[in-house]
C-alpha positions in Angstrom: -11.4 13.7 14.6 -11.6 13.2 18.4 -9.3 15.8 20.1 -7.7 13.1 22.3 -6.7 11.1 19.2 -5.4 14.3 17.5 -3.3 15.1 20.5 -1.8 11.6 20.5 -1.2 11.8 16.8 0.6 15.2 17.2 2.9 13.8 19.8 3.6 10.5 17.9 4.2 12.4 14.7 7.0 14.4 16.4 8.7 11.2 17.4 8.4 9.9 13.9 9.8 13.1 12.4 12.8 12.9 14.7 13.4 9.4 13.6 13.2 10.4 9.9 15.7 13.2 10.5 18.1 10.8 12.0 17.8 8.8 8.8 18.6 11.7 6.5 14.9 12.1 5.6 12.5 15.0 6.1 9.2 14.7 8.0 6.2 17.0 8.3 2.9 16.8 10.2 -0.4 17.9 8.7 -3.4 18.4 11.0 -5.8 17.4 8.2 -6.1 16.6 4.5 -6.2 20.3 3.5 -3.0 21.0 5.3 -1.4 17.9 3.8 -2.3 19.1 0.3 -0.8 22.5 1.0 2.4 20.9 2.3 2.7 18.6 -0.7 2.3 21.4 -3.2 5.1 23.4 -1.4 7.4 20.5 -2.0 6.5 20.2 -5.7 7.6 23.2 -7.7 5.5 24.3 -10.7 6.6 22.9 -14.0 8.0 19.8 -12.3 7.5 16.4 -13.9 5.5 14.3 -11.4 4.4 10.7 -11.4 3.5 8.0 -8.8 2.8 4.4 -8.1 -0.6 3.3 -6.9 -0.9 6.0 -4.2 -4.5 6.2 -2.9 -3.5 8.6 -0.2 -2.4 11.2 -2.7 -5.8 11.0 -4.3 -7.6 11.2 -1.0 -6.0 14.5 0.0 -6.8 16.0 -3.4 -3.2 16.1 -4.6 -3.7 14.3 -8.0 -6.5 16.6 -9.0 -4.4 19.6 -8.0 -1.5 18.4 -10.1 -3.7 17.7 -13.1 -5.3 21.1 -12.9 -2.1 23.0 -12.1 1.1 24.0 -13.9 2.8 20.6 -13.6 3.8 17.8 -16.0 1.8 15.0 -14.4 2.6 11.7 -16.0 -0.6 9.7 -15.5 0.2 6.0 -16.2 -3.5 5.1 -15.9 -4.3 7.3 -18.9 -1.2 6.5 -20.9 -1.5 4.4 -24.1 2.0 2.9 -23.3 1.9 2.1 -19.6 5.4 0.7 -19.6 6.8 3.9 -21.0 4.9 5.9 -18.4 6.3 3.7 -15.6 9.8 4.0 -17.0 9.4 7.8 -17.1 9.2 7.8 -13.3 12.9 7.1 -13.0 13.8 10.4 -14.5 10.9 12.4 -12.9 11.5 15.4 -10.7 9.0 14.1 -8.1 7.7 10.6 -7.4 4.6 10.3 -5.1 4.0 7.3 -2.9 2.5 6.2 0.3 3.7 3.5 2.7 2.1 0.1 3.4 3.4 0.7 6.9 5.9 2.8 8.8 7.6 2.4 12.2 7.5 5.0 14.9 11.3 5.6 14.5 11.0 6.4 10.8 11.5 3.1 8.8 9.3 2.9 5.8 7.9 -0.5 4.5 6.5 -1.1 1.1 5.6 -4.2 -0.9 5.0 -4.4 -4.6 3.8 -6.7 -7.4 5.3 -5.1 -10.5 8.0 -3.5 -8.5 7.9 -0.1 -10.4 6.9 1.6 -7.2 9.5 0.2 -4.8 12.3 0.6 -7.5 11.4 4.3 -8.0 11.4 4.9 -4.2 14.9 3.3 -4.0 16.5 5.1 -6.9 15.8 7.4 -9.9 13.4 10.3 -9.2 15.1 13.4 -7.8 12.6 13.7 -5.0 10.2 11.2 -3.4 7.2 12.6 -1.4 5.3 10.1 0.8 1.7 10.8 1.9 1.2 8.7 5.1 -1.9 8.5 7.2 -1.3 8.0 10.9 -3.1 4.7 10.6 0.0 3.3 8.9 2.3 3.7 12.0 3.5 0.6 13.8 5.8 0.2 16.8 8.6 -1.6 15.0 9.7 -3.3 11.7 8.2 -6.6 12.6 4.8 -5.0 13.3 5.1 -2.9 10.1 5.8 -6.0 8.0 2.8 -7.7 9.5 0.6 -4.8 8.7 1.9 -4.6 5.1 1.2 -8.3 4.6 -2.0 -8.8 6.6 -3.8 -5.4 6.1 -2.5 -3.6 3.0 -1.9 -6.6 0.7 -5.2 -8.4 1.2 -7.2 -5.1 0.6 -5.2 -4.3 -2.5 -5.5 -7.8 -3.9 -9.3 -7.5 -3.4 -9.3 -4.0 -4.9 -7.6 -5.2 -8.0 -9.7 -8.3 -8.3 -6.8 -10.7 -7.9 -7.1 -14.4 -7.2 -4.8 -14.7 -4.3 -5.4 -16.6 -1.0 -5.3 -13.4 1.0 -8.1 -11.9 -1.2 -10.2 -14.9 -0.1 -9.1 -15.2 3.6 -8.3 -11.6 4.5 -4.8 -12.4 5.7 -1.4 -13.3 4.3 -0.9 -17.0 3.4 2.7 -16.5 2.2 1.6 -17.6 -1.2 3.4 -18.1 -4.5 0.2 -17.4 -6.5 0.8 -16.0 -10.1 -1.4 -13.0 -8.9 0.6 -12.3 -5.8 1.4 -8.6 -5.2 4.0 -9.5 -2.5 6.9 -9.9 -5.0 9.3 -7.3 -3.7 9.7 -5.9 -0.2 11.5 -2.6 0.3 12.7 -1.4 3.8 13.7 2.3 3.6 15.8 2.8 6.7 18.1 5.6 5.5 18.5 8.0 2.6 22.0 8.6 1.4 20.9 11.7 -0.5 19.7 14.5 1.8 16.5 16.3 0.8 15.4 13.4 -1.5 12.8 11.7 0.7 10.0 13.7 2.3 7.3 12.2 4.4 4.0 14.0 5.2 2.2 12.5 8.2 -1.5 13.2 8.0 -3.8 13.3 11.0 -6.3 11.0 9.2 -6.8 7.4 8.2 -5.6 7.3 4.6 -5.2 4.4 2.1 -4.9 0.9 3.2 
């Protein structure tokens, strides 16, 4: 990555981390994917039960492969014969992995969801939530973050899942009520009542959507 972009990302990440700390959440900066993977594994003790929503960023840094090949109880809903049971197991997991559809520079996390298993697990249940967030997800404020979630993340995910939504065809949010919509639930995480529950790894890379 260009060294000027890296320097900007380092400075911006420190601002975000301070914002997270003011919201009773923990933030970390990783200079690359390898450093992000090492940080994530430090936050996940061996023998932990671990699961996730549809977190492309965790896959991109190699975390899912590391968990599957390591001494962890990784609950893989994609491989489960009973997907509902696998999703429900997330609420009692030691660690839940997620990314963010968008995030503000002062530490507010924005996520939207179709089935709502991801946003509900972020809000309550798992003992620890670890976010893997590329610097491409950062926005100046909540309004900008909501626009990114709806006009960047949602259309790409709708296309990825082969859904028949207006945004999949136009590339931008149409505020639809399509049966296929993935914008069913919106979660704004602005504070964590439980210290040491939410951890955010900011990665000096473009990850996910």
